[in-house]
N, C-alpha and C positions, 0 to 999 in steps of 0.2 A: 497285138499289144507290143508296143516298142519298150525295150529294156534300156533305161538311161544308164549314164556312167556311174550314178549314185549306187546302183545296184550290181555293177561289174567288179570283178576281182581285179586286184592289182597283179603285176607280173609275178612279184614274190608270192603273193596269195595263192595264185594259181599253181605255181610250182609246189607248194606245200599241199594244197588240196589234191592235186594230181598224184603226188607221190603217196600220199597216205591212202587214197582211193585205189590206185594200182596195187599197193602192198595188201591192202585187205582183200581185193578180189583174187590176186595170185595166191596168197596164203590160203585162203577158203578154198578155191578150186583144186589147187595142188594137194594140200593135206587131205581133204575129202576123197579125192581120187585115190590117193595112195594108201590111205587107211582101208577105204573100200576093197581094194585089191588085196591087202594084206589079211584082214580078218573077216571080210564079208558082212553082209548085212545082218545085224543081230540086234536083240533088245538092247535099249540104251546106246546104240550106235552114235545117235546126234550128240548126246551127252558127253560120250568118250571123245568123239571128234572135237566138239567146241572147246571143252575144258583141257584135255590133255594134249591136244595137237594144234588147233586153230590159234588159241591164245598164246601158245608158247612160240608158234610160228610168227605172230605179229610182232613179238619183241625182238625177233631177229630181222624180219624184213623191213620194218619201219626204218630202223637205223641203217640198214643196208641201203636203202633208196636214197636216204639223204647223204650217204658217205660214199658208197661204192659206184652208185651210177653216175653222179657227176665226175668222178675220176675217169670212169670208162669213156664217158662223152668227150672229155678234155682229150683224152689220148687218141679216140677216133677223129676228133676234129683236127688234131695236130698232123694227121696223115691224109686228111681229105683235101682235094682241090678245090679251091673257091670257084 
């Protein structure tokens, strides 16, 4: 099945979707791993992780993805040979 342009994302939309998905993935994986090493697996672990760590990290990672990442990319691009 061929995807037409009507179903494809624009460049701006793809940047937004990419940034959000990477933020969700990184926040989930990192907060899960760190909490698991700190407190170990216990009853209610998923609830503790999701509500007290993952959601809090999302509030930090999504704005970081939209502000800090482009600044770092711009800085690296300024010292990269074309």
